[in-house]
N, C-alpha and C positions, 0 to 999 in steps of 0.2 A: 169791656172788650167789645170788639165789633168784627164780624167776619164779612169780608167783601167777596162777592162772587163775580169773578171776571167773565164767567160764562154768560152772565146776564147782560154784558155790554159788548158782545161779539157781533156787532152789526156794522156795516159799511155803507157809505153813500157813494154811488158810482162817480169816479173822477173827482172826489172831494175828501175832506177830512171830517170825521165825526168826533165830538168831544163829550166825555162823561165826567162830571165832577164826582169823585168817589168820596172825598172828605173835603167839605167846604166850610166847616164851622170850627175847626181846631185853630187855636191861637198859636200853635207851634209849627204846623206844617200843613201843606195841601197836597193831595194826591189827585192826579187827573189822568184818565185813560183816553188817549187819542188813537183812533183807528184811521189809517191812511190807505186809500185805495192805491193800487199799483200806479206808479208814475206821479203821485202827488208829492209836493214839497211843502213842508212846514217851514216857512221862510226863516232865514237867519235873523235873529233879533237879540237884544239884550235889555236889561232893566237897570235903571240908575239907583240901585240900592245894594246894601251888603247882604250876603247870604249865599247859600249854595243850592244847587239843584242836581238831581240825577235823572237820567233818561234810561229806562230799561226796556229792551226789546223782548216782548213776550211771544211774538209771532212774526214771521216774515224776515225779509232782508232789505237792506238799503244802505244808507250812509248817514253818519252823524256829520253835520255841517258846522263849520266854524268860520272865523274871520277870513276874508279874502276868498280864496278858492279851496280852503281846507275841506277835505272829504276823508272820513275815516270809515272803513267798512263796518257795518253793523248787522249782526245776525241774532237770532233767538238766543237769549241768555246774556248778551252783552249789555254792559251798563256804562254810560258816560257820566262822569262826575265833573261838575263845573261850578265856578263862581257865577252868581246870577248876572254880574256885570259883564262876563265874558260872552261874546257872540256865540249863539248856539242855534241849531235847527236840525231838521231831519228830511231826507229824501227817500221815499219808498220805491224800491224796484219791483216789489211784489206787494200783495196786500200785507200791511204791516200794522201791528198793534204795539203801542208803547205806553209805558207808565211813567209819568213825570211826577217827581216828588220835589216840592219847593219848601225850603225852610230859611227864614220865616215865610209864611204865606204872603202872596201878593195879590 
């Protein structure tokens, strides 16, 4: 078992996105903490492989982004679940912390 302390990754880069790999050695999944400053966009992208991902908002507000002009409001406690092949991204309207889980890891 392993306990992850999100309080230790609560830092932001002004006008940018900061990334923390929380689990990077598992063959089953990867967990990444992204901290986005207000106004920062994690661009819409996809990956050419099978699997799923989740994006959980642990702090702040913004939008989950998808194909075309898709914008889904995202607030603390919201979780987006998606196929890895499906276009996905995030735009922060306030300082926003998200946890991305990817299975299998890429």
